[in-house]
TIBAGU-17119 format. One record per residue: z, x, y of N, C-alpha, C in turn. Coordinates in steps of 0.02 Angstrom, whole numbers, padded with zeros to 5 digits, always signed. Atoms other than C-alpha are relative to their C-alpha. Layout:
ZXYZXYZXY
...
***
This chain:
+00019-00035-00060+05246+05711+03615+00048-00018+00057
-00046+00012-00056+05366+05731+03762-00037-00031+00058
+00031+00028-00059+05336+05643+03927-00038+00053+00039
+00034-00054-00037+05292+05810+04007-00066+00018-00034
+00062-00017+00036+05165+05852+03871-00052-00055+00008
+00047+00056-00008+05088+05679+03884-00029-00001+00071
+00023-00001-00069+05078+05696+04073-00051+00056+00011
+00048-00055-00006+04992+05865+04062-00065-00017-00035
+00061+00021+00036+04870+05793+03935-00040-00048+00043
+00034+00047-00044+04830+05651+04055-00030+00036+00060
+00025-00039-00056+04811+05774+04199-00063+00039-00019
+00059-00036+00024+04690+05877+04095-00060-00047-00006
+00055+00047+00009+04587+05720+04064-00031-00022+00067
+00027+00024-00063+04569+05669+04247-00023+00056+00046
+00020-00056-00042+04548+05843+04321-00076+00012+00002
+00072-00015-00002+04364+05865+04268-00042-00048+00042
+00037+00045-00044+04312+05714+04372+00001+00030+00071
+00003-00031-00066+04253+05801+04532-00004-00056+00053
-00003+00061-00041+04308+05654+04638+00008+00018+00074
-00001-00020-00070+04271+05733+04807-00043-00046+00041
+00040+00043-00045+04201+05642+04958-00074+00016-00007
+00072-00008+00008+04016+05614+04937-00025-00001-00071
+00019+00001+00071+04018+05626+04747+00016-00069-00028
-00017+00069+00015+04015+05438+04728-00006-00016-00075
+00007+00013+00071+03956+05442+04547+00062+00018-00039
-00060-00022+00036+04105+05541+04485+00061-00040+00023
-00055+00041-00023+04223+05439+04594+00000-00068-00035
+00004+00064+00035+04160+05278+04516+00021+00008-00073
-00019-00012+00070+04178+05352+04342+00075+00007-00008
-00072-00009+00006+04357+05405+04374+00037-00065+00014
-00033+00064-00013+04404+05238+04450-00003-00046-00061
+00007+00042+00060+04336+05146+04297+00044+00027-00056
-00042-00031+00052+04425+05270+04183+00074-00017+00011
-00070+00015-00015+04592+05243+04271+00016-00073-00011
-00011+00072+00011+04574+05054+04269+00006-00015-00074
-00001+00011+00072+04536+05057+04083+00065+00027-00031
-00063-00029+00026+04685+05172+04049+00059-00046+00015
-00056+00044-00019+04803+05055+04142+00001-00064-00041
+00004+00060+00042+04741+04904+04045+00023+00016-00071
-00015-00017+00069+04755+04992+03878+00073+00023-00009
-00065-00031+00008+04920+05082+03909+00058-00040+00028
-00055+00038-00030+05020+04957+04014-00012-00075-00001
+00018+00072+00002+04938+04788+03976-00010-00028+00071
+00007+00021-00070+04897+04781+04162-00055-00053+00008
+00049+00050-00020+04804+04633+04237-00042+00029+00057
+00044-00026-00052+04652+04687+04338-00008-00053+00055
+00004+00047-00055+04655+04606+04510-00063+00008+00042
+00061-00013-00039+04500+04686+04587-00044+00046-00043
+00035-00040+00050+04382+04744+04450-00045+00054+00031
+00043-00055-00021+04299+04913+04475-00073-00018-00012
+00070+00017+00017+04142+04844+04391-00033-00041+00054
+00028+00041-00054+04119+04724+04537-00009+00038+00065
+00005-00039-00062+04124+04865+04664-00053+00056-00004
+00044-00057+00012+03991+04982+04593-00061+00001+00045
+00057+00001-00046+03858+04927+04717+00022+00017+00071
-00026-00017-00067+03971+04967+04865-00011+00075+00013
+00010-00071-00017+03944+05130+04958+00066+00039-00002
-00065-00033+00000+04131+05168+04960+00026+00009-00072
-00032-00008+00066+04230+05235+04810+00041-00062-00017
-00035+00061+00018+04305+05090+04712+00076+00006+00007
-00073+00006+00004+04484+05034+04729+00018-00020-00071
-00029+00022+00064+04588+05015+04572+00062-00040+00018
-00057+00043-00016+04707+04867+04591+00018-00040-00062
-00024+00035+00060+04808+04807+04442+00073-00020+00010
-00069+00024-00003+04972+04719+04410+00030+00003-00070
-00040+00000+00061+05100+04753+04274+00054-00053+00010
-00042+00059-00014+05185+04584+04267+00049-00010-00057
-00052+00013+00050+05351+04565+04176+00035-00066+00011
-00030+00065-00015+05388+04394+04248+00060+00003+00046
-00056-00008-00046+05512+04458+04376-00016-00034+00067
+00011+00026-00068+05536+04374+04546-00011+00055+00051
+00006-00056-00046+05529+04548+04623-00061+00043-00019
+00059-00042+00011+05378+04662+04645+00006+00063+00041
+00006-00064-00034+05358+04845+04691-00073+00020+00000
+00069-00024-00004+05195+04924+04747-00001+00076-00002
+00012-00072+00003+05141+05098+04698-00071+00014+00023
+00065-00020-00028+05000+05171+04800-00013+00073-00018
+00017-00070+00011+04908+05331+04757-00075+00010+00011
+00069-00019-00015+04741+05421+04774-00029+00039-00059
+00032-00039+00052+04614+05493+04655-00052+00048+00028
+00048-00048-00029+04504+05588+04778+00034+00067+00012
-00025-00068-00011+04524+05775+04799-00048+00036+00046
+00042-00041-00043+04455+05911+04911-00049+00042-00043
+00048-00042+00037+04303+06016+04861+00032+00067-00020
-00023-00066+00022+04328+06181+04769-00056+00033-00040
+00042-00039+00046+04225+06319+04691+00046+00048-00037
-00042-00040+00044+04286+06447+04566+00025+00065+00033
-00017-00064-00031+04301+06594+04688+00075+00005+00014
-00070-00013-00012+04478+06663+04686+00049-00038-00044
-00044+00041+00042+04546+06538+04560+00015+00038-00066
-00019-00028+00064+04640+06595+04405-00028-00041-00058
+00032+00043+00049+04564+06448+04311-00054-00039+00036
+00050+00044-00031+04415+06335+04340+00038-00059+00032
-00039+00053-00033+04483+06211+04471-00011-00070-00028
+00014+00066+00028+04400+06064+04384+00005-00001-00076
-00022+00000+00070+04463+06112+04212+00076+00002-00002
-00072-00006-00003+04639+06167+04251+00028+00040-00058
-00032-00036+00054+04761+06265+04147+00070+00024+00019
-00069-00024-00009+04937+06330+04123+00000+00076+00011
-00012-00071-00013+04993+06499+04192+00074+00010+00011
-00069-00019-00017+05158+06589+04208-00001+00044+00061
-00007-00040-00060+05197+06651+04382+00072+00024+00004
-00069-00027+00001+05349+06767+04395+00048-00035+00048
-00044+00030-00050+05416+06682+04552+00008-00075-00007
-00002+00073+00005+05384+06502+04498+00006-00026-00072
-00003+00023+00069+05386+06497+04309-00066-00029-00023
+00061+00031+00027+05262+06387+04215-00031-00046+00052
+00035+00042-00048+05132+06307+04328-00065-00025-00031
+00066+00025+00017+04980+06198+04302-00043+00006+00062
+00044-00014-00057+04836+06252+04413-00063-00042-00007
+00063+00038-00002+04692+06138+04460-00009-00029+00069
+00009+00038-00061+04613+06051+04607+00032-00069-00010
-00036+00063+00005+04728+05904+04637+00067+00005-00035
-00064-00007+00036+04876+05975+04541+00059-00022+00043
-00053+00022-00046+04985+05950+04695-00021-00063+00037
+00024+00053-00045+04877+05832+04799-00065-00031-00026
-00061+00033+00020+04872+05713+04714-00007-00023-00072
+00009+00020+00069+04811+05704+04535+00060+00016-00044
-00061-00015+00037+04968+05788+04470+00051-00056+00006
-00045+00058-00009+05083+05656+04547-00029-00065-00027
+00030+00061+00027+04958+05520+04498+00011-00004-00075
-00011-00001+00072+04966+05572+04315+00073-00012-00016
-00071+00009+00012+05155+05584+04325+00022-00072+00012
-00016+00070-00016+05167+05411+04405-00022-00046-00056
+00027+00044+00051+05057+05329+04274+00041+00004-00064
-00040-00008+00061+05159+05402+04130+00069-00031+00008
-00066+00031-00010+05324+05345+04207-00005-00076-00006
+00009+00073+00005+05259+05167+04227-00012-00020-00073
+00014+00016+00070+05191+05167+04049+00064+00002-00041
-00060-00008+00041+05355+05230+03975+00052-00052+00017
-00048+00052-00018+05464+05110+04074-00022-00068-00026
+00025+00064+00024+05353+04964+04027+00012-00008-00075
-00006+00006+00072+05354+05001+03841+00072+00004-00024
-00070-00002+00020+05540+05036+03838+00039-00060+00024
-00033+00060-00024+05579+04871+03924+00050+00011+00056
-00049-00016-00052+05670+04955+04068-00024-00017+00070
+00021+00023-00066+05565+04885+04210+00036-00064+00018
-00034+00061-00024+05659+04756+04314-00042-00037+00052
+00044+00030-00050+05518+04719+04437-00072+00007-00022
+00072-00007+00011+05333+04686+04425-00025+00061+00040
+00028-00058-00035+05227+04836+04476-00073-00014+00015
+00070+00000-00019+05067+04824+04574-00020+00071+00017
+00026-00068-00010+04965+04984+04574-00066-00004+00037
+00060-00001-00040+04834+05019+04706-00021+00073+00010
+00025-00068-00004+04730+05178+04693-00065+00001+00041
+00060-00004-00041+04597+05234+04817-00033+00069-00006
+00038-00062+00003+04464+05368+04830-00022+00026+00067
+00019-00022-00068+04457+05395+05019+00059+00023+00041
-00058-00019-00039+04630+05454+05068-00014+00060+00043
+00013-00062-00037+04564+05623+05123-00046-00011+00060
+00047+00011-00055+04437+05544+05242+00013-00064+00038
-00018+00056-00044+04529+05397+05319+00015-00066-00032
-00020+00061+00036+04554+05261+05186-00034-00063+00026
+00033+00058-00029+04425+05146+05264-00006-00059-00047
+00008+00055+00048+04391+05043+05108+00066-00034-00015
-00067+00028+00013+04576+05021+05071+00023-00043+00059
-00024+00036-00058+04614+04967+05249-00037-00066+00009
+00038+00063-00004+04474+04838+05249+00023-00049-00054
-00023+00042+00055+04535+04772+05082+00067-00034+00017
-00067+00026-00016+04715+04751+05142-00001-00045+00062
+00004+00041-00061+04658+04671+05306-00025-00070-00014
+00024+00067+00017+04588+04520+05214+00056-00052+00009
-00048+00055-00007+04670+04352+05244-00015-00052-00054
-00066-00032+00003+04769+04316+05143-00005+00071-00029
-00001-00068+00027+04816+04494+05098-00002-00002-00076
+00006+00002+00073+04766+04531+04917+00062+00024-00037
-00064-00017+00031+04941+04599+04884+00053-00045+00030
-00054+00044-00024+05084+04475+04895+00058+00042+00026
-00059-00037-00025+05243+04524+04988+00041+00031-00056
-00037-00038+00051+05344+04654+04892+00064+00029+00031
-00062-00031-00023+05512+04740+04902-00014+00063+00042
+00015-00063-00033+05439+04908+04952-00066+00028-00028
+00061-00037+00020+05283+05018+04942+00018+00074-00003
-00014-00072+00008+05296+05196+04876-00065+00036-00017
+00054-00046+00014+05167+05335+04879+00031+00060-00036
-00034-00053+00037+05235+05448+04740-00035+00068+00009
+00027-00066-00014+05211+05630+04787+00054+00052-00010
-00047-00056+00007+05291+05802+04770+00026+00017+00069
-00027-00006-00068+05406+05809+04921+00051+00056+00009
-00043-00059-00010+05509+05967+04890-00046+00056+00025
+00050-00045-00028+05389+06059+05003+00025+00072+00003
-00020-00069+00001+05394+06246+04977+00059+00014-00045
-00058-00008+00043+05530+06220+04848+00065-00013+00035
-00061+00014-00038+05653+06168+04984+00024-00071-00009
-00028+00067+00003+05747+06007+05020-00056-00052+00003
+00052+00052-00003+05645+05849+04989+00000-00034+00069
+00006+00033-00064+05580+05764+05144-00009-00075-00008
+00005+00072-00001+05598+05580+05181-00024-00020+00069
+00031+00017-00064+05482+05517+05316+00007-00075+00014
-00007+00070-00020+05518+05355+05411-00059-00023+00042
+00061+00019-00035+05339+05336+05469-00053+00052-00009
+00057-00044+00009+05170+05419+05480-00041+00004+00064
+00046-00012-00056+05047+05490+05605-00066-00037-00012
+00065+00033+00005+04886+05397+05641-00057+00051+00007
+00058-00046-00004+04711+05471+05641-00061-00036+00025
+00067+00024-00020+04540+05449+05720-00049+00056-00013
+00049-00051+00017+04395+05545+05645-00063-00009+00040
+00063+00004-00035+04228+05584+05719-00038+00065-00003
+00041-00060-00004+04087+05707+05744-00027+00007+00071
+00027-00016-00065+04045+05788+05910-00065+00039-00012
+00064-00032+00016+03861+05833+05908-00043+00008+00063
+00046-00016-00055+03732+05909+06024-00069+00013-00031
+00069-00010+00024+03544+05897+05993-00045+00017+00060
+00048-00016-00052+03403+05973+06092-00036-00062+00025
+00032+00059-00028+03322+05849+06211-00013+00009+00074
+00018-00004-00071+03293+05805+06393+00052+00036+00043
-00050-00039-00036+03455+05891+06445-00016+00074-00003
+00016-00069+00015+03383+06054+06377+00007+00011-00075
-00006-00015+00071+03386+06142+06209-00062-00018-00038
+00061+00013+00038+03246+06148+06081+00009-00058-00049
-00001+00054+00049+03201+06005+05965-00013+00026-00071
+00007-00036+00064+03165+06131+05826+00023+00071+00013
-00024-00068-00008+03232+06304+05792-00054+00044+00031
+00046-00046-00031+03152+06434+05905+00032+00070+00001
-00022-00069+00002+03166+06623+05918+00054+00012+00053
-00057-00012-00044+03327+06687+05997-00019+00040+00062
+00022-00036-00060+03226+06791+06121-00007-00046+00061
+00004+00049-00055+03216+06631+06224+00067-00021+00028
-00067+00021-00018+03404+06623+06248+00014+00001+00074
-00014-00005-00071+03399+06672+06431-00027-00060+00039
+00028+00054-00040+03295+06521+06483-00006-00068-00036
-00004+00063+00037+03316+06388+06346+00072-00012-00020
-00070+00015+00017+03485+06303+06326+00011+00001-00076
-00020-00003+00070+03576+06330+06162+00050-00056-00014
-00047+00055+00016+03658+06172+06086+00070+00025-00021
-00066-00025+00021+03797+06281+06015+00044+00014+00061
-00040-00012-00060+03851+06338+06189+00020-00065+00034
-00018+00065-00029+03845+06159+06251+00057-00032-00040
-00054+00025+00041+03956+06110+06104+00066+00035+00016
-00060-00038-00018+04079+06249+06146+00028-00024+00067
-00021+00027-00065+04083+06186+06326+00034-00068-00008
-00029+00067+00010+04117+06009+06267+00069+00004-00032
-00065-00007+00033+04258+06063+06152+00052+00026+00049
-00048-00027-00048+04339+06162+06291+00020-00052+00052
-00015+00055-00047+04327+06011+06406+00050-00048-00031
-00044+00047+00033+04412+05899+06279+00068+00030-00014
-00062-00031+00023+04543+06021+06218-00002+00075+00014
+00001-00071-00015+04562+06189+06307+00035+00041-00054
-00022-00039+00058+04588+06324+06176+00072+00022+00005
-00069-00026-00006+04754+06385+06248+00052-00051-00024
-00047+00051+00023+04834+06219+06198-00004-00012-00074
+00006+00005+00073+04780+06238+06016-00015-00072-00023
+00021+00067+00019+04708+06062+06016+00048-00055+00021
-00048+00052-00022+04862+05972+06086-00026-00032+00064
+00025+00037-00057+04801+05837+06205+00054-00034+00040
-00053+00038-00033+04961+05746+06244+00062+00004-00044
-00062+00001+00038+05144+05752+06193+00043-00058+00024
-00038+00059-00017+05238+05589+06188+00075+00013+00001
-00072-00005-00005+05421+05565+06229+00033-00035-00059
-00035+00029+00057+05534+05535+06079+00052-00050+00024
-00051+00049-00019+05644+05380+06086+00068+00021-00027
-00069-00018+00018+05831+05379+06057+00010+00005-00076
-00007-00003+00073+05818+05341+05871-00031+00064-00028
+00033-00061+00024+05695+05483+05842+00039+00062+00019
-00039-00058-00022+05800+05605+05944+00063+00008-00042
-00061-00004+00041+05955+05561+05844-00015+00028-00069
+00020-00026+00066+05866+05592+05679-00017+00074+00005
+00022-00069-00010+05793+05753+05748+00058+00047+00011
-00060-00042-00009+05964+05818+05800+00026+00025-00066
-00026-00020+00066+06023+05818+05619-00051+00043-00037
+00052-00038+00034+05856+05881+05553-00002+00072+00025
+00006-00066-00030+05851+06028+05674+00060+00044-00019
-00060-00039+00016+06029+06081+05630-00005+00034-00067
+00006-00028+00068+05977+06115+05450-00070+00026-00014
+00069-00020+00009+05797+06168+05478-00006+00076+00002
+00008-00072+00004+05747+06344+05427-00072+00018+00019
+00069-00014-00021+05595+06402+05527-00033+00054-00042
+00030-00053+00040+05570+06557+05420-00027-00028-00066
+00024+00032+00061+05557+06452+05262-00064-00040+00013
+00059+00040-00017+05432+06339+05350-00062+00045+00008
+00056-00046-00008+05323+06487+05399-00024+00027-00067
+00019-00024+00067+05327+06552+05221-00041-00054-00036
+00035+00055+00033+05275+06382+05156-00070-00010+00029
+00065+00010-00033+05134+06372+05284-00043+00063-00002
+00037-00063+00007+05078+06549+05240-00021+00028+00068
+00012-00023-00069+05092+06599+05423+00056+00048+00020
-00048-00050-00022+05183+06736+05517+00037-00021+00063
-00034+00022-00061+05225+06649+05681-00024-00069+00020
+00019+00064-00029+05226+06482+05768-00041+00012+00064
+00039-00006-00061+05107+06450+05912+00040-00016+00062
-00043+00018-00057+05252+06392+06021+00068+00034-00008
-00067-00029+00000+05419+06468+06070+00052-00057+00002
-00054+00049-00006+05587+06380+06066+00044-00002-00061
-00045+00008+00057+05728+06328+05952-00029-00053-00048
+00026+00046+00051+05709+06217+05799-00011-00070+00028
+00007+00067-00027+05737+06056+05896-00063-00006+00042
+00057+00005-00046+05607+06092+06030-00066+00007-00038
+00062-00007+00039+05478+06149+05903-00015-00063-00040
+00010+00061+00039+05504+05996+05793-00020-00058+00045
+00018+00054-00046+05497+05880+05943-00072+00006+00023
+00070-00012-00020+05333+05960+05997-00048-00017-00057
+00042+00016+00059+05261+05948+05821-00007-00075-00009
+00001+00071+00016+05308+05766+05798-00026-00042+00057
+00021+00040-00057+05268+05707+05974-00071+00013+00023
+00065-00022-00027+05099+05793+05996-00059-00034-00034
+00065+00023+00024+04929+05713+05980-00046+00061+00000
+00037-00062+00009+04817+05851+05913-00071-00015-00022
+00069+00004+00020+04629+05865+05905-00015+00060-00045
+00012-00054+00049+04595+05965+05747-00075+00006-00015
+00070-00013+00017+04426+06045+05713-00002+00026-00071
+00004-00020+00070+04388+06054+05528-00063+00040-00015
+00062-00036+00012+04210+06120+05541-00041+00003+00064
+00050-00009-00053+04089+06190+05670-00061+00031-00033
+00061-00026+00032+03909+06219+05619-00061-00015+00044
+00065+00014-00031+03730+06226+05680-00051-00012-00055
+00053+00016+00048+03573+06163+05595-00066+00030+00024
-00011-00005+00073+03478+06225+05500+00054+00052-00016
-00053-00045+00021+03622+06308+05407-00029+00069-00017
+00017-00068+00021+03613+06496+05387-00057+00032+00038
+00056-00030-00037+03473+06523+05512+00025+00057+00044
-00018-00059-00039+03481+06695+05594-00054+00012+00053
+00048-00018-00052+03401+06751+05757-00037-00058+00030
+00033+00058-00028+03363+06576+05818+00047-00035+00050
-00038+00050-00038+03418+06450+05948-00006-00064-00041
+00005+00059+00044+03462+06301+05836-00011-00063+00041
+00012+00063-00035+03408+06125+05882+00060-00047+00000
-00057+00046+00006+03575+06047+05836+00063+00039-00018
-00065-00027+00017+03760+06091+05828+00050-00057-00002
-00051+00053+00005+03911+05988+05780+00068+00028-00017
-00069-00016+00019+04099+05992+05758+00031-00063-00028
-00036+00057+00030+04194+05877+05640+00072+00002+00024
-00065+00003-00033+04354+05820+05724+00044-00054-00031
-00048+00052+00015+04511+05724+05681+00054+00002+00053
-00054+00007-00048+04629+05664+05816+00060-00030-00036
-00062+00023+00033+04805+05649+05745+00049-00024+00054
-00041+00030-00052+04914+05532+05847+00066-00026-00028
-00065+00024+00024+05102+05508+05818+00014-00070+00026
-00014+00068-00022+05179+05336+05838+00020-00007+00073
-00020+00004-00071+05240+05380+06015-00058+00013+00048
+00059-00009-00042+05063+05409+06079-00049-00056-00014
+00050+00054+00006+04935+05272+06112-00067+00031-00020
+00060-00031+00026+04792+05332+06002-00064-00031+00028
+00060+00033-00027+04667+05202+06064-00014+00021+00072
+00008-00021-00069+04698+05248+06245-00026+00072+00004
+00021-00070+00000+04678+05432+06206-00073+00007-00022
+00070-00002+00021+04514+05402+06114-00047-00024+00055
+00042+00023-00056+04447+05305+06263-00009+00055+00052
+00005-00056-00047+04487+05455+06373-00050+00052-00026
+00046-00048+00030+04394+05569+06253-00072-00024+00007
+00068+00029-00004+04244+05452+06250-00027+00005+00071
+00021-00006-00070+04239+05451+06441-00018+00072+00017
+00015-00070-00013+04245+05641+06446-00067+00020-00032
+00062-00017+00035+04104+05654+06320-00060-00031+00037
+00054+00035-00035+03999+05526+06416-00023+00038+00062
+00017-00037-00061+04004+05640+06568-00036+00066-00015
+00033-00062+00019+03927+05785+06470-00069-00016-00028
+00068+00015+00023+03738+05772+06455-00016+00038-00064
+00020-00030+00063+03670+05804+06282+00053-00002-00054
-00056+00001+00048+03839+05778+06196+00013-00072-00022
-00013+00067+00028+03873+05630+06082+00060+00002-00047
-00056+00007+00046+04032+05575+05994-00016-00056-00048
+00013+00050+00052+03997+05485+05830+00067-00017-00032
-00067+00016+00025+04159+05392+05786+00002-00010-00075
-00012+00012+00071+04230+05387+05611+00057-00050-00008
-00055+00046+00014+04373+05292+05531+00060+00017+00043
-00057-00008-00044+04530+05264+05633+00056-00046-00022
-00057+00045+00010+04705+05196+05607+00060+00026+00040
-00056-00020-00042+04868+05198+05707+00057+00030-00040
-00063-00022+00031+05034+05281+05672+00044-00060-00017
-00041+00056+00024+05172+05178+05593+00072+00025-00011
-00071-00017+00011+05364+05178+05587+00035-00058-00034
-00043+00052+00029+05497+05085+05490+00072+00025+00004
-00072-00015-00008+05687+05083+05481+00029+00032-00062
-00036-00029+00056+05803+05185+05374+00037-00053-00040
-00036+00055+00033+05884+05018+05330-00047-00045-00041
+00047+00043+00037+05725+04943+05255+00006+00012-00075
-00004-00008+00073+05720+04911+05066-00044+00058-00025
+00036-00056+00029+05667+05061+04964+00024+00068+00025
-00021-00064-00028+05737+05195+05079+00064+00025-00033
-00063-00020+00031+05915+05197+05013-00009+00017-00074
+00012-00014+00071+05851+05188+04835-00034+00068-00010
+00032-00066+00005+05742+05341+04866+00051+00056+00011
-00052-00051-00012+05889+05438+04937+00045+00008-00061
-00042-00003+00060+05994+05393+04786-00036+00036-00057
+00038-00034+00053+05856+05452+04669+00001+00075+00010
-00005-00072-00015+05864+05621+04756+00070+00025-00016
-00069-00021+00011+06053+05630+04750+00016+00006-00074
-00014-00002+00072+06051+05596+04563-00021+00066-00032
+00020-00067+00024+05965+05765+04541+00026+00054+00048
-00036-00048-00043+06081+05849+04668-00045+00028+00054
+00043-00020-00055+05950+05855+04805+00020-00040+00062
-00018+00032-00063+05996+05817+04986-00062-00004+00044
+00064+00005-00036+05846+05748+05080+00006+00017+00073
+00009-00006-00071+05789+05799+05251-00033-00064+00025
+00028+00062-00026+05758+05641+05351-00038+00016+00064
+00043-00011-00058+05613+05648+05475-00016-00068+00032
+00017+00064-00033+05575+05513+05607-00067-00028-00023
+00065+00017+00030+05396+05514+05543-00032+00065-00023
+00034-00058+00026+05277+05631+05456-00052+00025+00050
+00055-00026-00040+05163+05748+05552-00068-00011-00034
+00061+00016+00037+05035+05704+05417-00018-00073+00006
+00027+00067-00006+04928+05549+05412+00002-00038-00066
+00006+00045+00058+04934+05402+05292-00012-00070+00027
+00016+00067-00024+04870+05222+05306+00058-00049-00008
-00060+00040+00010+05047+05155+05311-00004-00068+00033
+00002+00063-00037+05012+05021+05441-00035-00055-00040
+00039+00050+00037+04889+04936+05322+00043-00039-00049
-00045+00033+00048+05034+04893+05206+00053-00042+00035
-00051+00038-00036+05136+04808+05343+00005-00072-00023
-00007+00069+00026+05093+04633+05275+00035-00003-00068
-00026-00001+00069+05159+04688+05104+00075+00013+00000
-00070-00018-00001+05327+04769+05143+00014+00040+00064
-00015-00037-00062+05418+04844+05293-00009+00076-00008
-00001-00073+00009+05431+05019+05219-00059+00023-00043
+00051-00036+00039+05286+05128+05162+00027+00070-00008
-00034-00063+00012+05372+05276+05083-00045+00049-00037
+00027-00053+00042+05302+05440+05024+00061+00036-00029
-00062-00027+00027+05428+05509+04902-00007+00024-00071
-00003-00029+00066+05473+05603+04746+00023+00071+00004
-00018-00071+00004+05556+05765+04700-00060+00037-00031
+00053-00040+00030+05451+05907+04633-00032+00047+00049
+00025-00056-00040+05368+06064+04694-00069+00020-00024
+00067-00027+00012+05185+06113+04705-00021+00038+00061
+00022-00037-00058+05079+06208+04827-00075+00012+00000
+00070-00019-00011+04912+06269+04893-00047-00060+00001
+00044+00058-00006+04847+06093+04921-00058+00016+00046
+00062-00012-00036+04667+06102+04983-00022+00073-00003
+00016-00071+00002+04669+06289+04946-00013+00025-00071
+00012-00032+00064+04639+06412+04805+00063+00000-00042
-00056+00000+00047+04751+06402+04651+00053-00053+00018
-00045+00056-00009+04826+06233+04693+00040-00009-00064
-00042+00001+00060+04973+06209+04576+00056-00052+00006
-00064+00035+00005+05120+06105+04519+00042+00038-00051
-00043-00031+00049+05269+06184+04434+00019-00052-00053
-00017+00047+00053+05312+06107+04266+00070-00028+00011
-00067+00026-00015+05495+06095+04315-00004-00051+00057
+00008+00047-00055+05440+06011+04476-00029-00067-00023
+00030+00062+00026+05335+05885+04380+00052-00042-00036
-00054+00036+00033+05486+05840+04275+00048-00031+00050
-00044+00028-00052+05595+05819+04429-00033-00058+00035
+00037+00054-00032+05461+05713+04508+00004-00064-00043
+00000+00060+00043+05451+05596+04358+00069-00031-00006
-00067+00027+00004+05639+05579+04346+00019-00038+00063
-00016+00034-00063+05655+05535+04530-00038-00066+00006
+00038+00062-00002+05517+05406+04517+00029-00052-00048
-00032+00043+00049+05596+05334+04361+00063-00032+00030
-00063+00025-00028+05764+05319+04452-00013-00049+00057
+00016+00046-00055+05683+05236+04604-00023-00068-00028
+00026+00062+00027+05591+05107+04499+00054-00043-00033
-00051+00039+00036+05741+05056+04393+00057-00022+00046
-00053+00020-00047+05851+05039+04549-00010-00071+00026
+00014+00068-00025+05769+04870+04588+00009-00052-00055
***
């Protein structure tokens, strides 16, 4: 069986675990399955047994070490949680998966998590297994898998914050992923955006509003929690700004990197990849990228009233689930304090905080970065270097382990979090080769 066939077989085995937030039973089952696979297939030593975490409310961490007796260690981080999905619009059942031929992309594997991030997880595990059994590993490998990446990585961050840190210092940390976004040049991020989650909620009470659903005919003289929620959202983030609360000033290093990035950036390709027709801002590539990377944005993922689906009523409760994304050049804690003060001034409105972590940056000269660039060059790919990612990752939590927390790997997939999420088979092969080349470079 070829490495690709074995990887697809492994992907088919882990896809049926509906490891979405809130489905703790299936998350525990998948974590135990992955730990057992690593022990059986790579002779890994278990450092934090899943069996000892089953009473915890959070999804278990999988932490193992493949020890070859080397003085050097690399850390591979990945995730096993995925976003929810139903079958509507999918060419295959998202939690079964299957191969399809698409005229514009060739052979693809479609499933929830195919791109983000069960496809790369399966590819990573097979590369480690094959390198271990072929005797080509030159460094020990610690593998840390979590089930909360999509909702803030709280359990992982608490684990790594222990003193002493449960992972000893390493050469570098890599989050293997498909980074040829949209089929274009691979991206290399020298940092990550931070995040603060929360729920903005309004309940009927002494400010006004009913404590139980009442007939909508009372709308003229009984306050509606939904309208109070809309008022609160507009106070925090006026709609014309599209959620942008503050834009930080880029430093000289970031501006220098951005100069080169903007010179080769194709906005039309980016719009195609984002399945959009226009940007919300005007300007050239440099100004748009600077605004994207420097902006702290309050994103609304859901607005709802309770009870769900009620028609012709004034609901007793309304809420909005929020995530504040803060780049490394914006003080996220200060911004959250401002939001909390604004909310406190609005009667009937409450902000329930969720998990939070800061942005993080590292140097292009840190170990692991040059090796990642070389792994791209070996497959004739020229990386785009970004000062940091507009996306979030718990990079800061790994600061005690290694200076650089890299997300990297060739390969092309798409529709993450959407219908017909996919990875191309050619992309999966490129991904595995680039990871192989990065690991053997140490």
